[in-house]
TORZA-89360 format. One record per atom (N, C-alpha, C): residue number from 1; y, x, z; atom name; residue in one letter. Coordinates in pm, 1 decimal, decimal comma. Example, Ala and Ser with C-alpha at 12.3 -4.5 7.8 and 13.67 -1.06 7.14 Angstrom:
(1; (-569,0; 1319,0; 780,0); 'N'; 'a');
(1; (-450,0; 1230,0; 780,0); 'CA'; 'a');
(1; (-330,0; 1320,0; 780,0); 'C'; 'a');
(2; (-225,0; 1285,0; 708,0); 'N'; 's');
(2; (-106,0; 1367,0; 714,0); 'CA'; 's');
(2; (3,0; 1290,0; 787,0); 'C'; 's');
end
This chain:
(1; (-6748,6; -2787,9; 1100,7); 'N'; 'm');
(1; (-6585,1; -2826,9; 1079,0); 'CA'; 'm');
(1; (-6538,9; -2715,9; 1146,7); 'C'; 'm');
(2; (-6353,8; -2691,3; 1124,1); 'N'; 's');
(2; (-6270,9; -2597,9; 1252,2); 'CA'; 's');
(2; (-6228,9; -2717,6; 1320,8); 'C'; 's');
(3; (-6146,7; -2657,4; 1430,7); 'N'; 'g');
(3; (-6122,1; -2764,6; 1487,0); 'CA'; 'g');
(3; (-5978,5; -2708,9; 1537,3); 'C'; 'g');
(4; (-5905,5; -2585,4; 1519,0); 'N'; 'a');
(4; (-5787,8; -2482,5; 1561,8); 'CA'; 'a');
(4; (-5686,3; -2585,2; 1521,5); 'C'; 'a');
(5; (-5587,1; -2630,6; 1589,4); 'N'; 'l');
(5; (-5416,2; -2666,4; 1559,2); 'CA'; 'l');
(5; (-5378,4; -2605,7; 1446,6); 'C'; 'l');
(6; (-5381,3; -2466,6; 1433,0); 'N'; 'd');
(6; (-5311,9; -2418,0; 1285,1); 'CA'; 'd');
(6; (-5412,1; -2410,6; 1169,7); 'C'; 'd');
(7; (-5500,3; -2461,3; 1177,3); 'N'; 'e');
(7; (-5574,1; -2395,0; 1078,2); 'CA'; 'e');
(7; (-5617,6; -2558,6; 1053,2); 'C'; 'e');
(8; (-5630,2; -2571,2; 839,3); 'N'; 'p');
(8; (-5647,2; -2699,5; 792,5); 'CA'; 'p');
(8; (-5792,5; -2723,3; 826,2); 'C'; 'p');
(9; (-5792,9; -2876,4; 765,9); 'N'; 'p');
(9; (-6004,8; -2872,4; 777,3); 'CA'; 'p');
(9; (-6013,5; -2828,8; 711,4); 'C'; 'p');
(10; (-6186,0; -2781,4; 763,1); 'N'; 's');
(10; (-6247,0; -2728,1; 662,6); 'CA'; 's');
(10; (-6405,4; -2750,5; 726,6); 'C'; 's');
(11; (-6485,3; -2755,4; 598,8); 'N'; 'a');
(11; (-6625,8; -2750,3; 630,0); 'CA'; 'a');
(11; (-6711,0; -2719,8; 553,6); 'C'; 'a');
(12; (-6814,5; -2648,0; 604,7); 'N'; 'h');
(12; (-6884,2; -2552,5; 551,4); 'CA'; 'h');
(12; (-7036,4; -2599,0; 569,3); 'C'; 'h');
(13; (-7129,4; -2592,3; 451,2); 'N'; 'r');
(13; (-7332,7; -2598,5; 476,5); 'CA'; 'r');
(13; (-7354,2; -2492,5; 376,2); 'C'; 'r');
(14; (-7465,4; -2450,7; 433,4); 'N'; 'h');
(14; (-7580,8; -2325,5; 294,8); 'CA'; 'h');
(14; (-7645,0; -2448,6; 293,4); 'C'; 'h');
(15; (-7714,0; -2453,3; 182,1); 'N'; 'l');
(15; (-7803,9; -2536,6; 120,8); 'CA'; 'l');
(15; (-7949,2; -2414,8; 45,5); 'C'; 'l');
(16; (-8086,5; -2466,5; 72,1); 'N'; 'p');
(16; (-8182,1; -2426,9; 15,3); 'CA'; 'p');
(16; (-8156,3; -2455,6; -173,8); 'C'; 'p');
(17; (-8200,2; -2337,4; -244,3); 'N'; 'p');
(17; (-8145,6; -2350,2; -390,5); 'CA'; 'p');
(17; (-8286,3; -2438,8; -449,4); 'C'; 'p');
(18; (-8322,1; -2605,8; -419,0); 'N'; 't');
(18; (-8439,5; -2685,8; -406,3); 'CA'; 't');
(18; (-8368,1; -2803,6; -507,1); 'C'; 't');
(19; (-8441,2; -2923,4; -539,5); 'N'; 'v');
(19; (-8399,8; -3040,0; -646,7); 'CA'; 'v');
(19; (-8344,9; -3141,7; -491,3); 'C'; 'v');
(20; (-8332,0; -3140,0; -426,9); 'N'; 'h');
(20; (-8324,9; -3191,5; -297,9); 'CA'; 'h');
(20; (-8140,5; -3165,4; -253,7); 'C'; 'h');
(21; (-8084,4; -3001,2; -324,6); 'N'; 's');
(21; (-7993,5; -2964,4; -274,0); 'CA'; 's');
(21; (-7822,8; -3054,5; -287,0); 'C'; 's');
(22; (-7826,0; -3115,7; -439,6); 'N'; 'a');
(22; (-7737,5; -3195,0; -462,1); 'CA'; 'a');
(22; (-7749,4; -3308,4; -436,4); 'C'; 'a');
(23; (-7847,9; -3397,8; -353,0); 'N'; 'g');
(23; (-7842,9; -3463,9; -272,6); 'CA'; 'g');
(23; (-7765,6; -3462,4; -144,2); 'C'; 'g');
(24; (-7821,4; -3343,5; -91,6); 'N'; 'd');
(24; (-7766,7; -3316,9; 57,2); 'CA'; 'd');
(24; (-7670,2; -3270,3; 65,8); 'C'; 'd');
(25; (-7590,4; -3225,0; -83,2); 'N'; 'a');
(25; (-7465,1; -3184,5; -86,4); 'CA'; 'a');
(25; (-7335,6; -3302,5; -63,5); 'C'; 'a');
(26; (-7400,4; -3448,3; -184,8); 'N'; 'r');
(26; (-7352,8; -3531,5; -155,8); 'CA'; 'r');
(26; (-7291,1; -3611,2; -3,1); 'C'; 'r');
(27; (-7427,2; -3642,2; 42,6); 'N'; 'a');
(27; (-7451,7; -3674,2; 211,0); 'CA'; 'a');
(27; (-7330,7; -3551,2; 262,9); 'C'; 'a');
(28; (-7348,1; -3422,5; 260,6); 'N'; 'f');
(28; (-7240,8; -3387,2; 357,1); 'CA'; 'f');
(28; (-7105,0; -3378,3; 316,1); 'C'; 'f');
(29; (-7023,5; -3381,2; 184,9); 'N'; 'v');
(29; (-6916,8; -3404,6; 122,2); 'CA'; 'v');
(29; (-6900,4; -3558,2; 156,8); 'C'; 'v');
(30; (-6968,5; -3669,7; 120,9); 'N'; 'a');
(30; (-6908,4; -3797,6; 151,6); 'CA'; 'a');
(30; (-6882,9; -3827,4; 346,1); 'C'; 'a');
(31; (-6968,8; -3756,7; 397,4); 'N'; 'e');
(31; (-6913,7; -3759,1; 551,4); 'CA'; 'e');
(31; (-6787,7; -3714,8; 574,2); 'C'; 'e');
(32; (-6822,3; -3535,6; 549,4); 'N'; 't');
(32; (-6671,4; -3512,9; 589,8); 'CA'; 't');
(32; (-6527,7; -3563,1; 550,7); 'C'; 't');
(33; (-6551,1; -3599,7; 399,2); 'N'; 'l');
(33; (-6446,7; -3708,4; 345,9); 'CA'; 'l');
(33; (-6397,9; -3772,8; 435,6); 'C'; 'l');
(34; (-6496,2; -3883,5; 472,5); 'N'; 'r');
(34; (-6422,8; -4018,3; 513,8); 'CA'; 'r');
(34; (-6355,5; -3948,5; 704,6); 'C'; 'r');
(35; (-6402,6; -3803,4; 731,8); 'N'; 's');
(35; (-6338,5; -3776,4; 854,0); 'CA'; 's');
(35; (-6190,7; -3709,6; 836,4); 'C'; 's');
(36; (-6141,7; -3717,2; 732,9); 'N'; 'w');
(36; (-6017,4; -3661,9; 614,0); 'CA'; 'w');
(36; (-5929,1; -3809,9; 583,3); 'C'; 'w');
(37; (-5807,1; -3767,2; 572,1); 'N'; 'p');
(37; (-5731,6; -3899,2; 490,9); 'CA'; 'p');
(37; (-5746,7; -3877,2; 389,3); 'C'; 'p');
(38; (-5800,0; -3873,5; 336,2); 'N'; 'v');
(38; (-5856,9; -3851,9; 170,2); 'CA'; 'v');
(38; (-5890,9; -3996,6; 152,2); 'C'; 'v');
(39; (-5815,7; -4080,3; 11,7); 'N'; 'p');
(39; (-5857,2; -4204,5; -63,5); 'CA'; 'p');
(39; (-5954,6; -4226,9; -148,9); 'C'; 'p');
(40; (-6049,8; -4337,0; -86,8); 'N'; 'a');
(40; (-6195,6; -4354,4; -96,0); 'CA'; 'a');
(40; (-6223,3; -4304,5; -196,3); 'C'; 'a');
(41; (-6123,2; -4364,7; -356,5); 'N'; 'e');
(41; (-6169,4; -4351,4; -475,8); 'CA'; 'e');
(41; (-6157,5; -4195,6; -489,4); 'C'; 'e');
(42; (-6077,3; -4083,0; -477,2); 'N'; 'l');
(42; (-6096,6; -3933,5; -508,0); 'CA'; 'l');
(42; (-6196,4; -3910,5; -422,6); 'C'; 'l');
(43; (-6220,7; -3962,9; -349,3); 'N'; 'a');
(43; (-6330,9; -3896,5; -236,9); 'CA'; 'a');
(43; (-6471,4; -3907,3; -301,9); 'C'; 'a');
(44; (-6449,3; -4043,5; -383,3); 'N'; 'e');
(44; (-6593,8; -4058,8; -533,2); 'CA'; 'e');
(44; (-6570,9; -3963,2; -606,2); 'C'; 'e');
(45; (-6480,4; -3872,0; -675,1); 'N'; 'd');
(45; (-6482,9; -3802,7; -767,1); 'CA'; 'd');
(45; (-6508,6; -3678,2; -694,1); 'C'; 'd');
(46; (-6472,9; -3671,4; -574,2); 'N'; 'i');
(46; (-6484,8; -3483,3; -526,9); 'CA'; 'i');
(46; (-6695,2; -3516,9; -474,5); 'C'; 'i');
(47; (-6710,1; -3555,8; -452,6); 'N'; 'v');
(47; (-6838,9; -3604,5; -486,5); 'CA'; 'v');
(47; (-6928,6; -3566,1; -550,4); 'C'; 'v');
(48; (-6911,8; -3633,5; -684,5); 'N'; 'l');
(48; (-6961,4; -3628,4; -824,2); 'CA'; 'l');
(48; (-6930,7; -3502,1; -799,6); 'C'; 'l');
(49; (-6787,2; -3426,4; -829,3); 'N'; 'a');
(49; (-6832,7; -3269,8; -815,7); 'CA'; 'a');
(49; (-6917,6; -3175,7; -773,5); 'C'; 'a');
(50; (-6902,9; -3214,1; -637,8); 'N'; 'a');
(50; (-7052,1; -3136,6; -573,5); 'CA'; 'a');
(50; (-7127,9; -3206,9; -625,6); 'C'; 'a');
(51; (-7162,0; -3247,0; -667,7); 'N'; 's');
(51; (-7351,5; -3281,9; -686,9); 'CA'; 's');
(51; (-7351,6; -3191,5; -850,8); 'C'; 's');
(52; (-7257,7; -3208,1; -877,6); 'N'; 'e');
(52; (-7271,2; -3112,3; -1023,6); 'CA'; 'e');
(52; (-7263,0; -2977,6; -1000,1); 'C'; 'e');
(53; (-7197,6; -2907,3; -955,0); 'N'; 'l');
(53; (-7194,9; -2750,7; -886,9); 'CA'; 'l');
(53; (-7281,6; -2721,3; -802,7); 'C'; 'l');
(54; (-7300,2; -2814,9; -739,1); 'N'; 'v');
(54; (-7456,7; -2786,3; -674,7); 'CA'; 'v');
(54; (-7572,5; -2734,1; -801,6); 'C'; 'v');
(55; (-7580,1; -2873,0; -837,7); 'N'; 't');
(55; (-7666,2; -2878,1; -902,1); 'CA'; 't');
(55; (-7664,7; -2739,7; -1023,9); 'C'; 't');
(56; (-7539,8; -2713,2; -1086,4); 'N'; 'n');
(56; (-7572,0; -2617,6; -1155,7); 'CA'; 'n');
(56; (-7617,2; -2484,7; -1105,2); 'C'; 'n');
(57; (-7519,6; -2463,4; -969,4); 'N'; 'a');
(57; (-7586,4; -2352,9; -867,8); 'CA'; 'a');
(57; (-7725,7; -2298,4; -869,4); 'C'; 'a');
(58; (-7768,4; -2428,0; -841,7); 'N'; 'v');
(58; (-7944,3; -2455,5; -843,7); 'CA'; 'v');
(58; (-7984,5; -2442,0; -977,3); 'C'; 'v');
(59; (-7958,8; -2456,2; -1024,1); 'N'; 'e');
(59; (-8071,2; -2465,4; -1233,3); 'CA'; 'e');
(59; (-8006,6; -2319,3; -1244,4); 'C'; 'e');
(60; (-7849,4; -2257,3; -1264,6); 'N'; 'h');
(60; (-7803,7; -2171,3; -1312,5); 'CA'; 'h');
(60; (-7833,0; -2015,2; -1215,2); 'C'; 'h');
(61; (-7822,6; -2034,0; -1131,4); 'N'; 'g');
(61; (-7820,8; -1916,5; -985,0); 'CA'; 'g');
(61; (-7930,0; -1845,4; -927,1); 'C'; 'g');
(62; (-7902,4; -1834,5; -872,4); 'N'; 'h');
(62; (-8007,8; -1803,8; -776,5); 'CA'; 'h');
(62; (-7985,5; -1744,8; -639,9); 'C'; 'h');
(63; (-8067,3; -1757,2; -600,3); 'N'; 'g');
(63; (-8055,3; -1790,0; -402,0); 'CA'; 'g');
(63; (-7966,2; -1917,4; -304,6); 'C'; 'g');
(64; (-7930,8; -1842,5; -205,3); 'N'; 'e');
(64; (-7920,3; -2014,2; -156,6); 'CA'; 'e');
(64; (-7780,2; -2018,4; -162,3); 'C'; 'e');
(65; (-7723,1; -2125,5; -160,7); 'N'; 'v');
(65; (-7629,2; -2224,4; -192,1); 'CA'; 'v');
(65; (-7585,7; -2267,1; -89,6); 'C'; 'v');
(66; (-7413,9; -2238,7; -103,4); 'N'; 'e');
(66; (-7316,6; -2257,4; -31,6); 'CA'; 'e');
(66; (-7230,0; -2342,5; -84,8); 'C'; 'e');
(67; (-7195,1; -2423,3; 5,6); 'N'; 'i');
(67; (-7104,5; -2561,6; -20,3); 'CA'; 'i');
(67; (-6916,3; -2577,8; 75,0); 'C'; 'i');
(68; (-6785,5; -2544,5; 57,8); 'N'; 'a');
(68; (-6710,7; -2591,2; 156,7); 'CA'; 'a');
(68; (-6607,1; -2652,0; 93,9); 'C'; 'a');
(69; (-6577,0; -2734,2; 214,0); 'N'; 'l');
(69; (-6439,9; -2787,0; 172,2); 'CA'; 'l');
(69; (-6329,0; -2753,1; 261,7); 'C'; 'l');
(70; (-6229,0; -2771,4; 186,9); 'N'; 'r');
(70; (-6092,6; -2722,3; 238,6); 'CA'; 'r');
(70; (-5958,5; -2842,2; 241,7); 'C'; 'r');
(71; (-5920,0; -2857,6; 293,6); 'N'; 'l');
(71; (-5800,5; -2940,9; 266,0); 'CA'; 'l');
(71; (-5623,9; -2908,9; 350,2); 'C'; 'l');
(72; (-5587,8; -2857,4; 208,3); 'N'; 't');
(72; (-5439,6; -2810,3; 275,2); 'CA'; 't');
(72; (-5315,2; -2936,0; 179,0); 'C'; 't');
(73; (-5223,4; -2998,8; 304,3); 'N'; 'g');
(73; (-5129,6; -3087,5; 262,6); 'CA'; 'g');
(73; (-5222,0; -3204,5; 196,7); 'C'; 'g');
(74; (-5170,7; -3219,8; 63,2); 'N'; 'g');
(74; (-5258,4; -3333,3; -28,0); 'CA'; 'g');
(74; (-5368,5; -3273,3; -105,9); 'C'; 'g');
(75; (-5415,1; -3096,5; -79,8); 'N'; 'v');
(75; (-5537,8; -3124,9; -205,5); 'CA'; 'v');
(75; (-5625,2; -3062,6; -61,8); 'C'; 'v');
(76; (-5763,6; -3128,5; -202,0); 'N'; 'v');
(76; (-5900,4; -3077,8; -109,9); 'CA'; 'v');
(76; (-5981,5; -2962,5; -246,8); 'C'; 'v');
(77; (-6006,9; -2845,1; -184,2); 'N'; 'r');
(77; (-6060,5; -2746,6; -259,2); 'CA'; 'r');
(77; (-6219,1; -2740,1; -202,2); 'C'; 'r');
(78; (-6278,1; -2826,2; -306,1); 'N'; 'l');
(78; (-6432,4; -2789,6; -320,5); 'CA'; 'l');
(78; (-6484,7; -2635,3; -375,1); 'C'; 'l');
(79; (-6572,3; -2582,8; -312,7); 'N'; 's');
(79; (-6609,0; -2426,1; -346,6); 'CA'; 's');
(79; (-6781,8; -2474,1; -353,5); 'C'; 's');
(80; (-6802,6; -2407,5; -440,6); 'N'; 'v');
(80; (-6992,9; -2397,4; -432,3); 'CA'; 'v');
(80; (-6996,2; -2261,0; -444,0); 'C'; 'v');
(81; (-7101,9; -2168,0; -395,3); 'N'; 'r');
(81; (-7145,1; -2051,8; -398,2); 'CA'; 'r');
(81; (-7264,5; -2034,6; -418,0); 'C'; 'r');
(82; (-7308,8; -1935,1; -532,2); 'N'; 'd');
(82; (-7458,5; -1921,6; -507,1); 'CA'; 'd');
(82; (-7470,8; -1764,9; -555,2); 'C'; 'd');
(83; (-7589,6; -1724,2; -610,9); 'N'; 'e');
(83; (-7580,6; -1541,8; -467,2); 'CA'; 'e');
(83; (-7551,5; -1464,8; -712,8); 'C'; 'e');
(84; (-7590,3; -1582,9; -839,7); 'N'; 'a');
(84; (-7588,3; -1509,8; -934,5); 'CA'; 'a');
(84; (-7480,8; -1442,8; -957,8); 'C'; 'a');
(85; (-7462,9; -1309,5; -1038,0); 'N'; 'd');
(85; (-7340,5; -1285,7; -1091,9); 'CA'; 'd');
(85; (-7260,1; -1309,3; -1210,3); 'C'; 'd');
(86; (-7360,8; -1433,4; -1308,3); 'N'; 'a');
(86; (-7319,5; -1458,6; -1431,9); 'CA'; 'a');
(86; (-7214,4; -1563,7; -1429,8); 'C'; 'a');
(87; (-7101,1; -1577,5; -1515,2); 'N'; 'e');
(87; (-7021,6; -1679,3; -1475,7); 'CA'; 'e');
(87; (-7035,7; -1796,0; -1516,8); 'C'; 'e');
(88; (-6966,5; -1906,2; -1435,4); 'N'; 'p');
(88; (-7038,5; -2034,3; -1560,2); 'CA'; 'p');
(88; (-6957,7; -2093,8; -1722,2); 'C'; 'p');
(89; (-7005,0; -2144,6; -1772,8); 'N'; 'v');
(89; (-7013,4; -2190,1; -1881,6); 'CA'; 'v');
(89; (-6968,3; -2321,8; -1936,5); 'C'; 'v');
(90; (-6872,2; -2318,0; -1962,5); 'N'; 'r');
(90; (-6816,7; -2479,9; -2008,2); 'CA'; 'r');
(90; (-6880,7; -2552,8; -2173,7); 'C'; 'r');
(91; (-6964,2; -2617,2; -2168,6); 'N'; 'r');
(91; (-7016,9; -2647,0; -2248,3); 'CA'; 'r');
(91; (-7003,3; -2719,0; -2360,1); 'C'; 'r');
(92; (-6991,4; -2745,9; -2468,0); 'N'; 'h');
(92; (-6943,1; -2818,7; -2597,6); 'CA'; 'h');
(92; (-7108,3; -2886,3; -2663,2); 'C'; 'h');
(93; (-7128,0; -2961,0; -2605,2); 'N'; 'p');
(93; (-7303,5; -3047,6; -2624,7); 'CA'; 'p');
(93; (-7237,5; -3160,0; -2760,0); 'C'; 'p');
(94; (-7348,4; -3182,4; -2840,5); 'N'; 'd');
(94; (-7277,2; -3277,2; -2950,1); 'CA'; 'd');
(94; (-7321,8; -3393,9; -2853,8); 'C'; 'd');
(95; (-7331,2; -3501,9; -2908,8); 'N'; 'e');
(95; (-7327,3; -3678,7; -2883,2); 'CA'; 'e');
(95; (-7470,4; -3681,7; -2827,5); 'C'; 'e');
(96; (-7554,7; -3626,6; -2834,6); 'N'; 'h');
(96; (-7702,9; -3673,9; -2827,6); 'CA'; 'h');
(96; (-7778,2; -3548,8; -2739,8); 'C'; 'h');
(97; (-7674,0; -3448,1; -2702,7); 'N'; 's');
(97; (-7733,7; -3355,4; -2612,9); 'CA'; 's');
(97; (-7722,9; -3446,8; -2472,9); 'C'; 's');
(98; (-7863,1; -3387,0; -2426,4); 'N'; 'p');
(98; (-7855,1; -3517,7; -2269,9); 'CA'; 'p');
(98; (-7802,0; -3407,9; -2151,6); 'C'; 'p');
(99; (-7765,3; -3308,0; -2160,8); 'N'; 'r');
(99; (-7712,6; -3164,0; -2082,9); 'CA'; 'r');
(99; (-7584,0; -3155,3; -2132,4); 'C'; 'r');
(100; (-7561,2; -3078,8; -1998,9); 'N'; 'g');
(100; (-7475,6; -2949,7; -2037,8); 'CA'; 'g');
(100; (-7262,2; -3021,0; -2016,0); 'C'; 'g');
(101; (-7281,2; -3097,0; -1956,0); 'N'; 'r');
(101; (-7125,0; -3149,3; -1954,8); 'CA'; 'r');
(101; (-7085,8; -3206,8; -1847,2); 'C'; 'r');
(102; (-7139,7; -3108,4; -1726,6); 'N'; 'g');
(102; (-7150,7; -3029,0; -1585,2); 'CA'; 'g');
(102; (-6951,9; -3005,9; -1562,3); 'C'; 'g');
(103; (-6897,0; -2882,1; -1597,4); 'N'; 'l');
(103; (-6824,4; -2850,9; -1643,4); 'CA'; 'l');
(103; (-6714,0; -2902,3; -1720,7); 'C'; 'l');
(104; (-6730,2; -2968,7; -1782,5); 'N'; 'a');
(104; (-6624,4; -3079,0; -1836,7); 'CA'; 'a');
(104; (-6600,3; -3184,4; -1779,3); 'C'; 'a');
(105; (-6720,6; -3236,7; -1679,2); 'N'; 'l');
(105; (-6612,8; -3355,1; -1600,0); 'CA'; 'l');
(105; (-6580,8; -3333,6; -1470,1); 'C'; 'l');
(106; (-6625,0; -3196,4; -1420,9); 'N'; 'i');
(106; (-6517,7; -3144,3; -1331,6); 'CA'; 'i');
(106; (-6389,4; -3091,2; -1380,8); 'C'; 'i');
(107; (-6387,4; -3008,2; -1523,8); 'N'; 'e');
(107; (-6250,4; -3045,1; -1629,0); 'CA'; 'e');
(107; (-6175,9; -3209,9; -1593,2); 'C'; 'e');
(108; (-6261,5; -3309,2; -1605,9); 'N'; 'a');
(108; (-6193,8; -3384,8; -1650,3); 'CA'; 'a');
(108; (-6179,8; -3455,2; -1533,4); 'C'; 'a');
(109; (-6209,2; -3450,8; -1412,6); 'N'; 'i');
(109; (-6203,6; -3546,3; -1289,6); 'CA'; 'i');
(109; (-6099,3; -3469,3; -1163,5); 'C'; 'i');
(110; (-6065,8; -3324,9; -1203,7); 'N'; 's');
(110; (-6045,5; -3249,8; -1141,4); 'CA'; 's');
(110; (-5905,1; -3213,9; -1118,8); 'C'; 's');
(111; (-5789,6; -3195,1; -1039,9); 'N'; 'a');
(111; (-5693,1; -3153,4; -1074,2); 'CA'; 'a');
(111; (-5658,8; -2931,5; -1185,5); 'C'; 'a');
(112; (-5745,6; -2894,9; -1109,8); 'N'; 'a');
(112; (-5795,9; -2772,7; -1163,0); 'CA'; 'a');
(112; (-5944,0; -2699,0; -1090,2); 'C'; 'a');
(113; (-5999,5; -2651,7; -1174,6); 'N'; 'w');
(113; (-6112,2; -2604,0; -1158,5); 'CA'; 'w');
(113; (-6157,1; -2421,6; -1166,3); 'C'; 'w');
(114; (-6186,2; -2364,3; -1111,6); 'N'; 'g');
(114; (-6209,4; -2195,8; -1147,0); 'CA'; 'g');
(114; (-6343,6; -2131,6; -1090,9); 'C'; 'g');
(115; (-6332,8; -2033,5; -1102,4); 'N'; 'h');
(115; (-6449,0; -1909,0; -1015,0); 'CA'; 'h');
(115; (-6381,7; -1777,1; -1015,9); 'C'; 'h');
(116; (-6487,6; -1706,1; -890,1); 'N'; 'h');
(116; (-6449,5; -1569,6; -898,1); 'CA'; 'h');
(116; (-6564,0; -1517,5; -786,2); 'C'; 'h');
(117; (-6550,1; -1369,3; -831,6); 'N'; 'r');
(117; (-6666,7; -1318,6; -777,1); 'CA'; 'r');
(117; (-6681,4; -1265,9; -632,5); 'C'; 'r');
(118; (-6779,8; -1314,0; -587,5); 'N'; 'a');
(118; (-6749,0; -1309,3; -410,0); 'CA'; 'a');
(118; (-6935,7; -1225,5; -391,7); 'C'; 'a');
(119; (-6885,8; -1027,6; -340,1); 'N'; 'g');
(119; (-7039,1; -996,6; -320,2); 'CA'; 'g');
(119; (-7111,8; -1000,2; -491,1); 'C'; 'g');
(120; (-7225,2; -993,7; -397,8); 'N'; 's');
(120; (-7280,2; -1021,2; -537,8); 'CA'; 's');
(120; (-7291,4; -1207,4; -597,5); 'C'; 's');
(121; (-7253,0; -1243,8; -584,3); 'N'; 'g');
(121; (-7312,7; -1397,0; -619,6); 'CA'; 'g');
(121; (-7147,8; -1404,3; -685,6); 'C'; 'g');
(122; (-7086,0; -1543,1; -671,8); 'N'; 'k');
(122; (-7000,8; -1595,4; -693,1); 'CA'; 'k');
(122; (-6970,7; -1790,8; -642,3); 'C'; 'k');
(123; (-6762,6; -1778,8; -687,6); 'N'; 'w');
(123; (-6744,1; -1955,7; -588,8); 'CA'; 'w');
(123; (-6707,8; -2025,2; -683,5); 'C'; 'w');
(124; (-6766,1; -2091,9; -712,7); 'N'; 'v');
(124; (-6675,5; -2183,6; -861,2); 'CA'; 'v');
(124; (-6623,0; -2318,2; -744,3); 'C'; 'v');
(125; (-6518,2; -2316,9; -776,2); 'N'; 'w');
(125; (-6400,5; -2431,9; -676,7); 'CA'; 'w');
(125; (-6350,9; -2544,5; -759,9); 'C'; 'w');
(126; (-6315,2; -2645,1; -741,9); 'N'; 'a');
(126; (-6235,1; -2730,2; -783,9); 'CA'; 'a');
(126; (-6141,4; -2799,2; -650,4); 'C'; 'a');
(127; (-5979,9; -2835,9; -744,1); 'N'; 'e');
(127; (-5928,3; -2868,4; -675,7); 'CA'; 'e');
(127; (-5926,8; -3025,8; -703,8); 'C'; 'e');
(128; (-5843,6; -3096,6; -584,6); 'N'; 'f');
(128; (-5852,5; -3253,4; -565,0); 'CA'; 'f');
(128; (-5673,7; -3248,2; -576,5); 'C'; 'f');
(129; (-5592,4; -3353,6; -610,4); 'N'; 'r');
(129; (-5477,1; -3407,1; -571,1); 'CA'; 'r');
(129; (-5499,0; -3493,8; -469,3); 'C'; 'r');
(130; (-5399,0; -3544,0; -366,8); 'N'; 'f');
(130; (-5366,3; -3675,2; -378,0); 'CA'; 'f');
(130; (-5188,1; -3705,4; -308,1); 'C'; 'f');
(131; (-5145,8; -3814,5; -252,4); 'N'; 'g');
(131; (-5052,2; -3798,8; -166,2); 'CA'; 'g');
(131; (-4921,2; -3817,1; -239,7); 'C'; 'g');
end
């Protein structure tokens, strides 16, 4: 976590691309948000979003996964990076499909989301507003 007085609070962690990474991300995000003035209900949404984005990075990306949080004013930005160049695809599953709803969920619970390339990979981000 950053500690400089003039920098917004931030935290990041590198995760291996394993089935345990989503759980590790949930724990990291929950612990970080407890130390920030983020409402508990919003923190639950951010933890859920972290789980979804890290799961997508592990399942559809490749290489190490990085998760980052930044608090600027009343906005928490959650970002997840993987080493795949492919852009995230918001799917439109039918009611019987057991998968494919992650980005639709991110869109529903966040104020905004998107992605950008980062060298040999990409960051997928979501913003959550409060206050």
